[in-house]
VOPAGU-2260 file (C-alpha; in pm, 1 decimal, decimal comma):
REM VOPAGU-2260
SITE   aa  ch    i         X         Y         Z
SITE  UNK   A    0   -1464,4   -8641,1   -4081,4
SITE  UNK   A    1   -1202,9   -8778,8   -3900,9
SITE  UNK   A    2    -848,9   -8678,7   -4025,2
SITE  UNK   A    3    -628,0   -8759,5   -3744,0
SITE  UNK   A    4    -509,5   -9102,7   -3860,5
SITE  UNK   A    5    -403,7   -8884,3   -4198,6
SITE  UNK   A    6    -190,4   -8632,5   -3984,6
SITE  UNK   A    7     136,1   -8774,4   -4036,0
SITE  UNK   A    8     107,2   -8837,7   -4369,0
SITE  UNK   A    9       0,5   -8496,5   -4417,1
SITE  UNK   A   10     306,4   -8362,1   -4273,5
SITE  UNK   A   11     520,4   -8564,1   -4497,9
SITE  UNK   A   12     357,9   -8434,9   -4770,2
SITE  UNK   A   13     373,2   -8048,6   -4644,2
SITE  UNK   A   14     752,2   -8111,5   -4628,3
SITE  UNK   A   15     786,0   -8235,6   -4978,7
SITE  UNK   A   16     531,7   -7953,6   -5118,3
SITE  UNK   A   17     746,8   -7692,2   -4951,7
SITE  UNK   A   18    1084,2   -7798,8   -5089,5
SITE  UNK   A   19     912,2   -7876,9   -5421,6
SITE  UNK   A   20     780,3   -7488,3   -5405,8
SITE  UNK   A   21    1080,5   -7358,9   -5293,8
SITE  UNK   A   22    1288,3   -7502,6   -5563,0
SITE  UNK   A   23    1044,9   -7383,4   -5828,3
SITE  UNK   A   24    1055,8   -7021,6   -5707,5
SITE  UNK   A   25    1457,9   -7021,2   -5696,8
SITE  UNK   A   26    1446,7   -7154,4   -6051,9
SITE  UNK   A   27    1238,5   -6877,4   -6198,5
SITE  UNK   A   28    1455,6   -6594,0   -6003,1
SITE  UNK   A   29    1613,4   -6352,4   -6284,4
SITE  UNK   A   30    1913,6   -6151,4   -6221,9
SITE  UNK   A   31    2123,0   -6193,7   -5955,2
SITE  UNK   A   32    2143,9   -5831,3   -5794,0
SITE  UNK   A   33    1917,6   -5686,5   -5543,8
SITE  UNK   A   34    1790,2   -5405,0   -5781,7
SITE  UNK   A   35    1654,9   -5661,3   -6006,5
SITE  UNK   A   36    1504,1   -5870,8   -5723,7
SITE  UNK   A   37    1315,1   -5566,5   -5618,6
SITE  UNK   A   38    1169,5   -5465,5   -5945,4
SITE  UNK   A   39    1435,4   -5240,7   -6047,4
SITE  UNK   A   40    1657,7   -5211,3   -6371,5
SITE  UNK   A   41    1914,9   -5455,2   -6432,9
SITE  UNK   A   42    2036,0   -5723,9   -6650,2
SITE  UNK   A   43    1854,9   -5727,5   -7005,7
SITE  UNK   A   44    1509,1   -5714,0   -6902,9
SITE  UNK   A   45    1547,8   -5332,6   -6785,9
SITE  UNK   A   46    1260,8   -5403,4   -6510,9
SITE  UNK   A   47     962,8   -5445,9   -6751,9
SITE  UNK   A   48     728,6   -5711,6   -6770,3
SITE  UNK   A   49     745,9   -5966,4   -7045,9
SITE  UNK   A   50     525,4   -6227,7   -7197,0
SITE  UNK   A   51     629,9   -6589,3   -7045,7
SITE  UNK   A   52     680,5   -6859,5   -7317,8
SITE  UNK   A   53     772,2   -7204,7   -7347,6
SITE  UNK   A   54     894,9   -7384,1   -7046,9
SITE  UNK   A   55     892,1   -7059,6   -6851,3
SITE  UNK   A   56     501,7   -7031,7   -6875,0
SITE  UNK   A   57     494,0   -7403,8   -6788,5
SITE  UNK   A   58     695,9   -7352,9   -6455,4
SITE  UNK   A   59     508,8   -7064,4   -6383,3
SITE  UNK   A   60     179,1   -7270,2   -6399,5
SITE  UNK   A   61     307,6   -7551,6   -6219,9
SITE  UNK   A   62     432,2   -7325,6   -5925,5
SITE  UNK   A   63      74,0   -7165,0   -5903,8
SITE  UNK   A   64     -74,3   -7541,4   -5887,6
SITE  UNK   A   65     211,2   -7615,0   -5635,9
SITE  UNK   A   66     122,8   -7365,5   -5405,8
SITE  UNK   A   67    -276,1   -7413,0   -5428,2
SITE  UNK   A   68    -157,8   -7772,2   -5327,1
SITE  UNK   A   69      56,6   -7670,9   -5061,9
SITE  UNK   A   70    -215,7   -7383,8   -4924,8
SITE  UNK   A   71    -480,0   -7676,6   -4917,2
SITE  UNK   A   72    -263,4   -7932,6   -4756,7
SITE  UNK   A   73    -167,0   -7700,3   -4461,8
SITE  UNK   A   74    -532,5   -7632,1   -4402,6
SITE  UNK   A   75    -593,2   -8027,8   -4422,9
SITE  UNK   A   76    -311,7   -8073,0   -4150,4
SITE  UNK   A   77    -451,2   -7792,9   -3954,9
SITE  UNK   A   78    -785,8   -7966,9   -3906,5
SITE  UNK   A   79    -592,8   -8313,0   -3855,6
SITE  UNK   A   80    -377,1   -8212,3   -3582,1
SITE  UNK   A   81    -679,1   -8058,2   -3417,2
């Protein structure tokens, strides 16, 4: 299977997926302090896990799908560039 003709397109797709994935992850962060980032207490969450609902659950699932697409595209681009 010759993927070399697709290599430039896979590179562009890789960049687009990377930007979308970074944006999704940044939209999901809660709290702005370092303690909340590292899983400590802070804010109203108290460092505990809670159930995702509504838009948050949809965004979480979409982030997982985008990360899988990014991984698959990376493998294909690696194979295409040889």
